[in-house]
LOTORVEX-269649 format. One record per residue (C-alpha): residue number from 1; z, x, y; chain; residue in one letter. Coordinates in pm, 1 decimal. Last residue first. Layout:
N
NUM  Z  X  Y  A  A
...
This chain:
449
449  -2501.2  5788.0  -5584.6  A  X
448  -2284.7  6057.9  -5426.0  A  X
447  -2108.7  5794.7  -5215.2  A  X
446  -2076.9  5893.9  -4848.0  A  X
445  -1737.9  5936.4  -4678.2  A  X
444  -1806.0  6000.4  -4310.1  A  X
443  -1615.9  6208.7  -4055.2  A  X
442  -1391.0  6201.9  -3748.2  A  X
441  -1575.5  5976.0  -3502.7  A  X
440  -1399.0  5889.3  -3175.5  A  X
439  -1456.5  5520.4  -3116.5  A  X
438  -1722.4  5358.5  -2897.3  A  X
437  -1734.6  5348.7  -2520.8  A  X
436  -1901.2  5047.7  -2364.3  A  X
435  -2260.3  5047.1  -2234.5  A  X
434  -2349.1  4725.7  -2425.8  A  X
433  -2324.8  4916.9  -2755.1  A  X
432  -2355.0  5290.4  -2706.9  A  X
431  -2454.8  5545.7  -2970.0  A  X
430  -2374.1  5661.6  -3324.3  A  X
429  -2663.4  5810.3  -3524.7  A  X
428  -2696.5  5853.0  -3901.5  A  X
427  -2983.0  6069.1  -4034.2  A  X
426  -3081.1  6099.4  -4401.1  A  X
425  -3277.8  6413.2  -4494.0  A  X
424  -3056.1  6526.4  -4782.8  A  X
423  -3230.1  6358.8  -5075.0  A  X
422  -3275.5  6003.5  -5200.1  A  X
421  -3294.7  5758.4  -4913.7  A  X
420  -3001.8  5567.4  -4769.6  A  X
419  -3000.8  5198.8  -4679.8  A  X
418  -2688.1  5083.4  -4499.5  A  X
417  -2346.8  4920.9  -4536.5  A  X
416  -2105.3  5078.1  -4285.4  A  X
415  -1736.5  4998.7  -4335.8  A  X
414  -1487.7  5104.2  -4068.9  A  X
413  -1195.5  5326.5  -4160.7  A  X
412  -886.3  5438.7  -3967.7  A  X
411  -798.4  5786.8  -3847.3  A  X
410  -430.9  5850.1  -3769.4  A  X
409  -307.3  5924.7  -3417.9  A  X
408  -486.5  5666.5  -3200.8  A  X
407  -186.3  5436.8  -3210.7  A  X
406  -265.1  5381.1  -3579.0  A  X
405  -624.3  5268.2  -3535.6  A  X
404  -745.5  4973.4  -3327.5  A  X
403  -1033.7  4797.7  -3503.0  A  X
402  -1383.6  4946.8  -3501.6  A  X
401  -1686.7  4716.1  -3498.3  A  X
400  -2035.4  4824.0  -3607.5  A  X
399  -2360.3  4706.0  -3454.6  A  X
398  -2678.8  4762.7  -3654.3  A  X
397  -2982.8  4986.9  -3624.9  A  X
396  -3260.4  5095.3  -3864.5  A  X
395  -3424.0  5431.6  -3787.5  A  X
394  -3286.5  5626.6  -4082.1  A  X
393  -2939.9  5482.9  -4019.3  A  X
392  -2870.9  5373.9  -3662.7  A  X
391  -2518.3  5275.2  -3562.2  A  X
390  -2470.7  5095.9  -3231.9  A  X
389  -2104.0  5130.8  -3151.9  A  X
388  -1812.9  4897.4  -3093.4  A  X
387  -1448.3  4913.2  -2992.1  A  X
386  -1194.7  4652.6  -3091.4  A  X
385  -886.9  4585.0  -2883.1  A  X
384  -542.9  4744.8  -2855.3  A  X
383  -702.7  5078.5  -2766.0  A  X
382  -633.2  5410.2  -2942.2  A  X
381  -947.5  5394.3  -3154.1  A  X
380  -988.4  5679.3  -3403.1  A  X
379  -1255.2  5708.4  -3671.3  A  X
378  -1335.4  5752.6  -4038.7  A  X
377  -1665.0  5584.1  -4123.2  A  X
376  -1683.4  5482.3  -4488.6  A  X
375  -2037.5  5446.9  -4618.9  A  X
374  -2127.1  5158.0  -4848.4  A  X
373  -2468.5  5189.9  -5008.1  A  X
372  -2810.2  5030.8  -5005.7  A  X
371  -3015.8  5247.6  -5235.5  A  X
370  -3256.0  5537.1  -5261.7  A  X
369  -3052.8  5762.9  -5489.0  A  X
368  -2863.2  6093.2  -5493.3  A  X
367  -2775.2  6073.8  -5123.9  A  X
366  -2718.0  6348.4  -4867.5  A  X
365  -2667.4  6324.7  -4492.2  A  X
364  -2867.9  6610.2  -4342.6  A  X
363  -2819.3  6497.8  -3983.5  A  X
362  -2537.3  6333.0  -3791.9  A  X
361  -2653.6  6226.3  -3446.1  A  X
360  -2370.6  6158.2  -3202.0  A  X
359  -2472.8  5998.5  -2872.2  A  X
358  -2310.8  5951.4  -2533.0  A  X
357  -2490.8  5656.2  -2377.4  A  X
356  -2437.9  5756.6  -2012.1  A  X
355  -2294.5  5409.7  -1935.5  A  X
354  -2045.4  5448.6  -2218.2  A  X
353  -2133.8  5537.7  -2573.9  A  X
352  -1965.1  5820.9  -2761.2  A  X
351  -1714.6  6015.6  -2552.1  A  X
350  -1556.1  6154.7  -2865.9  A  X
349  -1648.8  6367.4  -3167.6  A  X
348  -1359.5  6465.1  -3392.8  A  X
347  -1142.8  6770.7  -3452.4  A  X
346  -828.5  6870.5  -3643.8  A  X
345  -1044.4  6971.2  -3944.8  A  X
344  -996.5  6623.6  -4093.1  A  X
343  -841.2  6417.7  -3819.7  A  X
342  -474.8  6358.3  -3739.7  A  X
341  -445.6  6628.7  -3474.5  A  X
340  -772.4  6535.4  -3303.6  A  X
339  -909.4  6783.4  -3050.4  A  X
338  -1245.5  6691.1  -2901.2  A  X
337  -1610.6  6766.1  -2979.3  A  X
336  -1845.6  6616.1  -2724.1  A  X
335  -2062.7  6317.4  -2637.6  A  X
334  -2182.6  6355.0  -2278.9  A  X
333  -2547.3  6255.4  -2308.3  A  X
332  -2607.1  6444.8  -2634.9  A  X
331  -2442.6  6570.7  -2951.7  A  X
330  -2650.0  6687.6  -3250.7  A  X
329  -2476.2  6728.6  -3586.0  A  X
328  -2580.5  6999.7  -3834.6  A  X
327  -2310.4  7233.5  -3701.8  A  X
326  -2045.3  6988.3  -3815.6  A  X
325  -1840.0  6800.5  -3551.5  A  X
324  -1889.8  6460.7  -3717.1  A  X
323  -1777.8  6603.0  -4051.3  A  X
322  -1972.8  6526.7  -4369.3  A  X
321  -1753.5  6396.3  -4652.2  A  X
320  -1944.1  6375.4  -4982.0  A  X
319  -1825.9  6115.3  -5228.4  A  X
318  -1739.5  6076.0  -5596.1  A  X
317  -1697.2  5738.3  -5762.0  A  X
316  -1636.7  5397.6  -5606.0  A  X
315  -1444.2  5275.6  -5907.5  A  X
314  -1580.6  5009.5  -6140.5  A  X
313  -1540.2  4633.9  -6175.3  A  X
312  -1622.2  4455.3  -6498.9  A  X
311  -1944.2  4304.0  -6621.3  A  X
310  -2213.2  4061.7  -6510.8  A  X
309  -2064.3  3978.8  -6171.1  A  X
308  -1977.7  4333.8  -6073.2  A  X
307  -1748.6  4452.2  -5793.8  A  X
306  -1753.9  4819.9  -5686.6  A  X
305  -1434.0  4991.1  -5572.8  A  X
304  -1279.2  5166.3  -5274.8  A  X
303  -927.7  5290.3  -5196.0  A  X
302  -798.8  5145.0  -5522.5  A  X
301  -466.0  4992.7  -5623.3  A  X
300  -479.7  4797.3  -5948.7  A  X
299  -283.4  4471.1  -5967.8  A  X
298  -135.4  4388.3  -6307.5  A  X
297  -80.1  4040.3  -6454.0  A  X
296  65.7  3971.3  -6799.8  A  X
295  64.7  3634.2  -6976.3  A  X
294  -218.0  3716.9  -7214.6  A  X
293  -403.6  3988.0  -7027.1  A  X
292  -483.2  3946.7  -6658.5  A  X
291  -602.3  4252.2  -6463.9  A  X
290  -640.2  4208.2  -6087.1  A  X
289  -897.4  4422.6  -5907.8  A  X
288  -823.8  4459.2  -5534.7  A  X
287  -907.2  4289.5  -5205.2  A  X
286  -675.1  4387.2  -4921.6  A  X
285  -805.1  4235.9  -4600.2  A  X
284  -728.1  4346.7  -4245.7  A  X
283  -517.3  4227.7  -3953.8  A  X
282  -647.0  4358.6  -3620.3  A  X
281  -693.4  4011.7  -3470.0  A  X
280  -326.9  3945.0  -3553.1  A  X
279  -208.1  4191.7  -3287.6  A  X
278  171.8  4227.1  -3293.7  A  X
277  192.7  4071.5  -3640.9  A  X
276  -56.8  4311.2  -3796.5  A  X
275  -90.6  4134.7  -4131.5  A  X
274  -246.8  4293.6  -4436.5  A  X
273  -388.9  3980.7  -4600.2  A  X
272  -450.7  3954.8  -4972.8  A  X
271  -732.4  3863.6  -5210.1  A  X
270  -686.7  3954.0  -5576.5  A  X
269  -1007.4  3977.9  -5777.4  A  X
268  -1051.7  3888.6  -6144.5  A  X
267  -1303.6  4060.8  -6369.9  A  X
266  -1559.2  3947.6  -6625.0  A  X
265  -1789.6  3827.3  -6348.7  A  X
264  -1582.2  3796.2  -6031.9  A  X
263  -1314.8  3527.6  -6068.5  A  X
262  -1116.5  3476.8  -5749.0  A  X
261  -749.2  3480.8  -5651.1  A  X
260  -639.4  3377.6  -5300.6  A  X
259  -392.1  3442.2  -5014.1  A  X
258  -136.9  3689.8  -5143.2  A  X
257  38.4  3911.3  -4889.3  A  X
256  -35.7  4278.4  -4833.9  A  X
255  118.6  4624.6  -4796.7  A  X
254  13.5  4752.2  -5139.0  A  X
253  195.0  4457.4  -5295.4  A  X
252  502.4  4565.0  -5094.3  A  X
251  471.3  4906.7  -5261.6  A  X
250  831.0  4903.0  -5392.0  A  X
249  742.8  4775.5  -5735.8  A  X
248  385.9  4850.6  -5842.6  A  X
247  186.0  4529.5  -5819.0  A  X
246  229.8  4228.0  -6049.5  A  X
245  604.7  4192.5  -5999.6  A  X
244  783.8  3921.0  -6196.1  A  X
243  900.2  3558.9  -6162.1  A  X
242  1061.0  3424.6  -6479.3  A  X
241  830.5  3218.7  -6699.0  A  X
240  734.2  2856.8  -6630.5  A  X
239  818.4  2561.1  -6859.2  A  X
238  639.0  2386.4  -6702.4  A  X
237  462.9  2082.7  -6554.1  A  X
236  155.9  2298.3  -6490.0  A  X
235  139.2  2359.5  -6866.1  A  X
234  54.5  2689.1  -7038.5  A  X
233  288.7  2869.6  -6799.3  A  X
232  300.8  3187.1  -6595.5  A  X
231  494.9  3338.5  -6303.8  A  X
230  394.9  3583.5  -6031.9  A  X
229  562.4  3786.4  -5760.5  A  X
228  482.7  3949.2  -5426.4  A  X
227  670.4  4270.8  -5345.5  A  X
226  703.2  4237.1  -4970.8  A  X
225  491.3  4250.3  -4653.9  A  X
224  636.7  4173.9  -4311.6  A  X
223  492.2  3874.5  -4125.3  A  X
222  789.5  3658.8  -4222.9  A  X
221  990.8  3790.7  -4517.1  A  X
220  989.8  3485.7  -4745.7  A  X
219  874.5  3617.5  -5083.7  A  X
218  507.1  3591.3  -5164.0  A  X
217  338.1  3392.7  -5437.2  A  X
216  118.7  3406.5  -5745.3  A  X
215  103.7  3130.7  -6008.2  A  X
214  -82.4  3223.6  -6327.8  A  X
213  -176.3  2930.9  -6551.8  A  X
212  -256.6  3025.0  -6911.9  A  X
211  -522.6  2832.6  -7106.3  A  X
210  -747.9  3134.0  -7151.2  A  X
209  -733.1  3217.2  -6780.1  A  X
208  -616.7  2995.8  -6494.4  A  X
207  -555.0  3116.6  -6137.8  A  X
206  -301.4  2969.7  -5896.8  A  X
205  -233.9  3087.8  -5540.6  A  X
204  76.2  3041.3  -5325.9  A  X
203  131.9  3196.3  -4981.2  A  X
202  503.5  3107.4  -4999.6  A  X
201  791.2  3153.7  -5242.1  A  X
200  1142.5  3006.3  -5243.7  A  X
199  1276.2  2955.6  -5594.2  A  X
198  1357.8  2595.8  -5687.2  A  X
197  1006.0  2564.3  -5832.0  A  X
196  901.6  2200.2  -5817.8  A  X
195  641.3  2070.4  -6063.9  A  X
194  386.7  1790.1  -6084.2  A  X
193  492.3  1618.2  -5762.9  A  X
192  314.2  1288.8  -5703.1  A  X
191  6.8  1124.8  -5544.4  A  X
190  -93.4  1358.7  -5263.0  A  X
189  -378.3  1270.0  -5029.0  A  X
188  -745.9  1331.1  -4957.8  A  X
187  -849.0  1481.7  -5293.5  A  X
186  -1055.2  1166.7  -5379.7  A  X
185  -873.2  1136.1  -5715.2  A  X
184  -534.0  1171.5  -5546.9  A  X
183  -384.9  1518.1  -5534.8  A  X
182  -114.3  1641.4  -5771.0  A  X
181  166.7  1831.1  -5599.4  A  X
180  278.1  2175.9  -5717.7  A  X
179  578.7  2253.7  -5500.8  A  X
178  756.2  2573.1  -5400.5  A  X
177  1120.5  2534.9  -5299.5  A  X
176  1352.3  2263.8  -5167.5  A  X
175  1445.9  2313.0  -4803.1  A  X
174  1141.3  2532.8  -4717.5  A  X
173  872.3  2327.9  -4893.1  A  X
172  591.8  2577.6  -4958.0  A  X
171  303.2  2368.9  -5093.1  A  X
170  48.7  2418.5  -5368.0  A  X
169  -174.2  2111.0  -5351.4  A  X
168  -333.9  2016.7  -5681.8  A  X
167  -671.8  1904.2  -5810.8  A  X
166  -781.4  1733.1  -6131.9  A  X
165  -1142.9  1822.8  -6207.5  A  X
164  -1090.7  1869.5  -6583.7  A  X
163  -1094.8  2250.1  -6560.4  A  X
162  -825.0  2249.8  -6291.9  A  X
161  -872.3  2266.4  -5916.3  A  X
160  -601.9  2458.6  -5731.0  A  X
159  -522.7  2452.3  -5361.3  A  X
158  -294.1  2671.2  -5151.1  A  X
157  -39.0  2612.6  -4878.0  A  X
156  191.4  2801.6  -4641.7  A  X
155  400.5  2542.5  -4456.6  A  X
154  485.2  2203.5  -4603.5  A  X
153  798.2  1998.3  -4540.4  A  X
152  839.5  1695.9  -4764.1  A  X
151  763.3  1328.9  -4697.1  A  X
150  536.2  1296.5  -4999.5  A  X
149  305.4  1542.9  -4824.6  A  X
148  412.8  1582.8  -4459.6  A  X
147  124.8  1449.4  -4253.5  A  X
146  -190.9  1554.5  -4067.9  A  X
145  -519.1  1403.9  -3950.2  A  X
144  -872.9  1331.5  -4071.7  A  X
143  -1062.7  1627.1  -3922.2  A  X
142  -1435.2  1585.3  -3982.3  A  X
141  -1579.8  1922.0  -4080.3  A  X
140  -1891.7  2087.5  -3936.4  A  X
139  -2102.4  2257.0  -4199.5  A  X
138  -2022.6  2547.2  -4431.1  A  X
137  -1962.6  2359.1  -4755.8  A  X
136  -2178.0  2059.1  -4673.8  A  X
135  -2087.1  1688.5  -4678.6  A  X
134  -1768.6  1762.1  -4485.4  A  X
133  -1400.3  1672.5  -4497.8  A  X
132  -1075.5  1758.7  -4320.3  A  X
131  -709.4  1737.2  -4422.4  A  X
130  -395.7  1862.8  -4248.0  A  X
129  -59.1  1953.6  -4397.7  A  X
128  267.5  1940.7  -4209.0  A  X
127  564.4  2166.6  -4128.8  A  X
126  648.1  2015.8  -3786.7  A  X
125  897.9  2274.8  -3658.5  A  X
124  687.8  2586.8  -3692.3  A  X
123  788.9  2683.2  -3336.7  A  X
122  425.1  2703.3  -3221.1  A  X
121  351.5  2356.7  -3357.7  A  X
120  228.5  2300.8  -3710.5  A  X
119  -60.1  2221.1  -3941.8  A  X
118  -108.7  2404.0  -4276.1  A  X
117  -455.0  2349.1  -4424.8  A  X
116  -653.3  2137.4  -4669.5  A  X
115  -1032.6  2123.6  -4672.7  A  X
114  -1232.5  1875.3  -4879.9  A  X
113  -1601.3  1919.5  -4955.7  A  X
112  -1748.1  1581.7  -5048.0  A  X
111  -1989.3  1455.0  -5313.5  A  X
110  -1744.5  1166.2  -5374.8  A  X
109  -1717.8  1204.9  -5753.3  A  X
108  -1794.6  1578.4  -5748.1  A  X
107  -1506.3  1657.8  -5514.9  A  X
106  -1543.6  2015.3  -5387.7  A  X
105  -1246.2  2231.4  -5295.8  A  X
104  -1169.6  2412.3  -4970.5  A  X
103  -869.0  2613.0  -4852.7  A  X
102  -749.9  2668.9  -4496.0  A  X
101  -442.0  2894.3  -4469.8  A  X
100  -326.8  2820.9  -4113.9  A  X
99  -361.9  2589.8  -3814.7  A  X
98  -82.8  2645.1  -3560.7  A  X
97  -120.9  2483.0  -3219.1  A  X
96  -98.3  2644.6  -2875.6  A  X
95  -411.5  2464.8  -2752.7  A  X
94  -547.7  2168.6  -2951.1  A  X
93  -643.1  2125.6  -3315.3  A  X
92  -343.2  1907.2  -3400.0  A  X
91  -390.4  1708.5  -3081.2  A  X
90  -534.4  1817.5  -2747.4  A  X
89  -837.4  1974.7  -2577.9  A  X
88  -995.4  2075.5  -2908.1  A  X
87  -1044.1  2421.1  -3064.1  A  X
86  -1302.0  2423.4  -3340.8  A  X
85  -1309.9  2331.1  -3710.2  A  X
84  -1587.6  2454.2  -3939.6  A  X
83  -1686.1  2732.3  -3700.7  A  X
82  -2003.7  2924.7  -3772.0  A  X
81  -2212.5  3109.7  -4029.8  A  X
80  -2090.9  3467.6  -3977.6  A  X
79  -2271.0  3687.6  -4230.1  A  X
78  -2092.1  3907.9  -4484.4  A  X
77  -2207.6  4214.8  -4681.4  A  X
76  -1951.9  4308.0  -4949.1  A  X
75  -1884.8  4000.2  -5162.8  A  X
74  -2241.7  4017.4  -5305.9  A  X
73  -2425.5  3700.2  -5203.7  A  X
72  -2233.0  3654.8  -4881.0  A  X
71  -2140.3  3379.1  -4637.7  A  X
70  -1882.5  3349.1  -4358.9  A  X
69  -1700.8  3038.0  -4232.9  A  X
68  -1448.8  3025.3  -3950.7  A  X
67  -1158.0  2792.5  -3876.6  A  X
66  -1113.8  2798.4  -3502.4  A  X
65  -892.5  2902.4  -3213.7  A  X
64  -541.4  2810.7  -3325.8  A  X
63  -263.5  3017.0  -3171.1  A  X
62  -199.1  3375.2  -3289.2  A  X
61  -411.1  3572.6  -3044.8  A  X
60  -767.9  3604.9  -2923.3  A  X
59  -965.9  3707.0  -3232.5  A  X
58  -724.9  3526.7  -3461.2  A  X
57  -979.1  3309.6  -3646.4  A  X
56  -831.5  3162.8  -3964.3  A  X
55  -1021.8  3143.5  -4291.9  A  X
54  -1323.7  3036.5  -4496.0  A  X
53  -1526.4  3270.3  -4718.6  A  X
52  -1839.6  3112.8  -4865.7  A  X
51  -1991.5  3292.4  -5165.7  A  X
50  -2353.9  3216.6  -5246.4  A  X
49  -2504.3  3160.0  -5591.3  A  X
48  -2553.1  2786.4  -5532.2  A  X
47  -2198.4  2728.8  -5404.8  A  X
46  -1906.0  2966.6  -5448.9  A  X
45  -1573.1  2895.5  -5272.8  A  X
44  -1361.0  3166.8  -5116.9  A  X
43  -1016.7  3149.3  -4957.8  A  X
42  -844.2  3218.7  -4630.8  A  X
41  -521.2  3340.4  -4477.8  A  X
40  -731.1  3538.9  -4229.6  A  X
39  -1102.5  3474.1  -4187.9  A  X
38  -1186.7  3666.5  -3870.0  A  X
37  -1429.4  3932.5  -3989.0  A  X
36  -1432.1  4232.5  -3754.5  A  X
35  -1683.1  4137.4  -3490.6  A  X
34  -2059.8  4189.4  -3459.9  A  X
33  -2085.1  3806.8  -3470.2  A  X
32  -2407.6  3743.7  -3660.5  A  X
31  -2355.6  4012.2  -3920.9  A  X
30  -1985.4  4050.7  -3986.2  A  X
29  -1808.4  4384.3  -3946.1  A  X
28  -1537.2  4470.5  -4200.3  A  X
27  -1280.0  4710.2  -4050.9  A  X
26  -1102.4  4870.8  -4345.7  A  X
25  -788.4  4765.5  -4533.0  A  X
24  -950.9  4747.7  -4876.1  A  X
23  -1295.4  4910.2  -4907.5  A  X
22  -1515.9  4689.0  -5127.5  A  X
21  -1823.9  4879.4  -5231.4  A  X
20  -2201.0  4846.0  -5233.8  A  X
19  -2326.1  5136.5  -5443.2  A  X
18  -2497.1  4935.5  -5716.3  A  X
17  -2653.8  4695.6  -5466.3  A  X
16  -3023.5  4781.5  -5494.5  A  X
15  -2988.0  4906.1  -5852.3  A  X
14  -2852.2  4578.6  -5983.7  A  X
13  -2497.1  4454.5  -6012.6  A  X
12  -2521.5  4191.3  -5744.1  A  X
11  -2710.9  3929.2  -5942.0  A  X
10  -2516.0  3607.3  -5892.0  A  X
9  -2563.1  3403.9  -6209.7  A  X
8  -2237.3  3525.0  -6356.9  A  X
7  -2040.3  3373.0  -6073.1  A  X
6  -1972.5  3020.2  -6188.1  A  X
5  -1669.9  2927.5  -5983.3  A  X
4  -1507.0  2599.6  -6069.7  A  X
3  -1357.8  2533.0  -5733.2  A  X
2  -1044.0  2614.7  -5534.1  A  X
1  -931.7  2875.9  -5795.6  A  X
């Protein structure tokens, strides 16, 4: 949505990236920040064959810190580009403020990128929208101010840009329902209400396919996930169909809340947030294939999958699962095998990192091809903050972040994108980052090819 997204020109479905996978719910480490990506409640806009992901930074709590921008050419490997809006000393962008769900569209007539967002106080009593503009998609934005669109409350918001360039604000108006408001030609204000749904849904996103508008939204259950719904129409003014499930009923949309829908080649991708209300920094991203056929929408659950911009998505395929405590591993400088009731084999390797630089070297990692691939690292981190490790794959190092796991009892997953060589001589080493202790490593899941 947000912009006319021409993705077919992005060549990510070649040999070098064939094994790069999206792993929903994992820790996704950004190059340039070494942190789990902080782009919650966000959206993606594509410019010149590059995807720009813009969202909320919750690294240090729930109050506004910044609106962040990340870039990628393949939807898997992300680089932190900077803050589009930063914390100010006062005002809408000041301390203890709420700035949520930033979305960006491009206005061809004014050559301007326009960002809309939800602006509020900590009690959610203001219910306003804010607007900011920039001449570049990932540059610094000029904040223009906030208001209630057409005098109505507005909380969770979305944006939609139609084929003819007309743009719309999707606005959750608590007293009245969910609004589709037409923006002015410069996209800086609202001109009139196109449609008002009396039903109460938030986190709205619209996607258009073959003349059918799909509106997705979440029920009002606070930070807790629910069975999100969708409705369709061939006219934004209506008539709209009854709201229906698009994920399996009872799964709470695979424990996520809608934030955005994106075309990826011949496929469509659902973007959702898996909120951790007690520690928003640890919230993860649930990106899954979304099948649209006629007026039907179906969300496919997948633990890992491969996006393609010149075809359709595919599953991650078979994997090997080398254990950290295997006899082929070499432990040094204090790293040791420890008991782990939730881990595969009831053991993991702990005491990695620290001032002694405890090191785990996993040898004989097998790959069927010389390619950049996505390896899942299963780990435990019982802290409330991220841990980090320097991970070296065949001599090339990177920093990997590890979010808190389930109270240290159930292994979580961190995504490692690295170059493997064909054969079984690959070596992956976990060691200290800035002398801090890393996570306890359970095992790896390595694609066969």
